[in-house]
C-alpha positions, 0 to 999 in steps of 0.5 A: 499500500502507498504512504497515502492509501496507510495514512487515509486507513489510520485516519478512518480507524481514528474516526472510527473510535472518536465516535465510538468514544463520543456516543459512550462519554455520553451516555456515561454524563447523561447518566450523571446529569440526565438525559434531556435535550438540555444535558445532551446539547451541552455534551455535544457541545463540549464535544465539538468546543474540544474538537474546535480548540484542538483543531487550533492547537494542531496547526500550530504544533505541526507549524512548529514541527513540520519533521514531526507530524507522523510521530505527533499522530501516533503520540496523540492516538495513544494518549486517547486511547489510555485516557478511553482505557480509564476514563469510566472510572474517570467520569464516574468519580466526577459523579459527586459534582456532575449531579449537584451542579446547575447547567453553566457547572456542568458545561464547564466541568464537562468540558475539561472533563473530556478535553485532552482526548478532546483537543487530540482527537481536533488536533489530528486533521491539521496534523496529518494534512500537513504531512499529506499535502507536503506529500502530494503538493496539493493542499485541497485535495489532502483536506478532502480526501483526509476528511473523507477517510476519517468522516467514513470511520466517524460515520461507522463508529456511531452506527456500530456503537449506538445500533450494536455495542451498546447492546452487546457489550458494556460501557467499557468494553467498548470503550476497550474497542475504541482504544485499540482502534486508536492504537491501531491507528497510531501503528498504521500511521507510523508504517504510512511513515516508513512508506513515503 
């Protein structure tokens, strides 16, 4: 396989893992805060805000370390994977605060609780776009190609977690599978760098 195909496969796995994480974390947080429209909006907004902040951080970081783009991607995927393995205990540990805080307090606490993984998730797109665009010479094509791969993975992850996994596995098992996908994405990314 070419480096371009391998990096798309890595980002596909990353997208699948990210949406499994999001569905599981949203489920866990909704248990603590309630499953009404307001609490779900807070949780989704928290996730998206983290992704947006991460995209800015990733862009600045890869500008400073352009030669380390794949290394950064691999490290970030591994950190996200390790966070996922321990996230059930982490989120349940916040229960005493989540169940008593007002809405804005829940929003802030949820944001900071998921700040690390969501920022790292958001950082991966600009990092990989920078790497692939230098390989191919086309920023627009690289962005569209990677975004398609990530979105396809995210679609699979969202569907699998909501329609299959949470019916057959518990939250910890589902998050462990997502972490396995993160670690696999890091491995495939490393292989892509070797094929460059």
